[in-house]
N, C-alpha and C positions, 0 to 999 in steps of 0.2 A: 255628543256626550262630553262632559267636561273631564279634564285630566284628573281632578280630585275624585270624581265619581268612578272613573276607571281604576284609580289607585285603591279606592275602598273595596271595590269588587275583587280586585286581584288579591288584596290582603285577606279578605274573607275566604276566597277560594283556597288560598295557600294554607290558611289556618285550619279549614275543614279537612284538607288533604293530609296535613301533618297529624291532626288528631285521629283521623281514620287509620293511620299507620301505626299508632302507638301499641295496640295489642300485639301486632306482629313483632315489634321491636322488643317488647317487654318479656317475651317468653321464647326460649329456644327449644329446638326439637330434641327428642330423646333418641333419635336415630343412631347416635353414636354408641348406644348400649345394645348388646345382644339380649333382647328380652326373652328369647327362647332358651337361654342358658342360665344356669345358676351356679355360682361358685361359692363354696363354704371355706372360710379362712379362720384360723385361730391366731390371735395376736394380742398385742398390748396397745391400748389407746395412747397415741402420741399427742393428739390434740383433738378437741371437739370444737369446731368452729360454728358458733351460733350466729350466722351472718345471713343477710339478705343478698341476693334473692334466694339462695339455697344454702342450707347448712351442710357441713362436711365432717366426716369422721376420718381422721388421719390415723392409720393403724400400722404398727411395725409387726411384720409377720416373719417368723424364722424361715430362712432360706437354706440353700445347700451349704454344707461345710461351715456352719456357724454364722453365715452372713445374715443380714436383716434386710428385708424388702419393705419399702414404704409404699403403702397402698392408700389411695384417696377415694373415699366413698361419698358420692353426692346424695343428698337427701332432699326432702321437701323444704319449703320455707319455714322459718321459725314460727310464723303465724299459724300455719297449718299444723306443724308439729305440736304446738301448744294445745291445739284442739284435739290432738291425738293422744295427749297425756304426757308429752315430753316436757322437760324443763332444761334450761341451759346448764343445769348441774347434774343431769341424768348420767352423763359419762364424765369421768375424770381422767386426767393423765395418769397412766400406770394401771388402769383397769384392765384385767384380762377378760377378753370377750371372744365370742365366736360370732362371726358376721357372715350373712348371706347376701350376695350381690349379683346383679346382672352385669357381667364383665364388659369392658370397652371392646368394641369390635376390632380396634387396631392393635390389640394385644398389650397395650400399656397397662401398668399396674393401677387400675382404678375401675370403678363401676358405679352402678345405681343401687342404692339401698333397697333391700328386700326385707331383712329381719336381722335382729341381734339377740344373742343370749348374753344377759348381763352377768356379772360376777356372782350374784345371788341366785342364778338359775332362771330368773324371770325372762321370758321371751317377749320382745316387742316386734310386731310386724308393721309393715307399711300397709294400711288398709286400702290404699289406692292401687296397690300392686296385686296381681293375680295371687290368690291364696293357694299355697302349697303346704305340705306338712312342715312342722317345725324343723329347723336345721339340726343335723346330727353333728356333734363335734368331730373333727378329723381324728382318725386313729393314728396313734404313733407316739 
């Protein structure tokens, strides 16, 4: 077998191997979120990041003694969110919202989006997440 033929076969094999691994690289696991728990937070939108591969809602939540805690809530991709009725302008900085999330297992201030109650009272849920009752605003 010629060296050129061996090189072509090697390149073909390498290309197929790399392409086969793309789906695994392209999506991460949701194991970091505790999907058995839901946390409801009331806060103010700091930023709505309409970015790939996942959108994020950054929320300022009142903490103890007047402090503010920054929470980061991971969502679906903008492509999927658009099909679910979202727009990049659905949330604006300063909007007062109530958000339900599956918290991070490590206890950090973040989670996976489950539902949000917008300032006008409209509730938007993630249709890919298990359906539970609409979130109740925290008392207090």
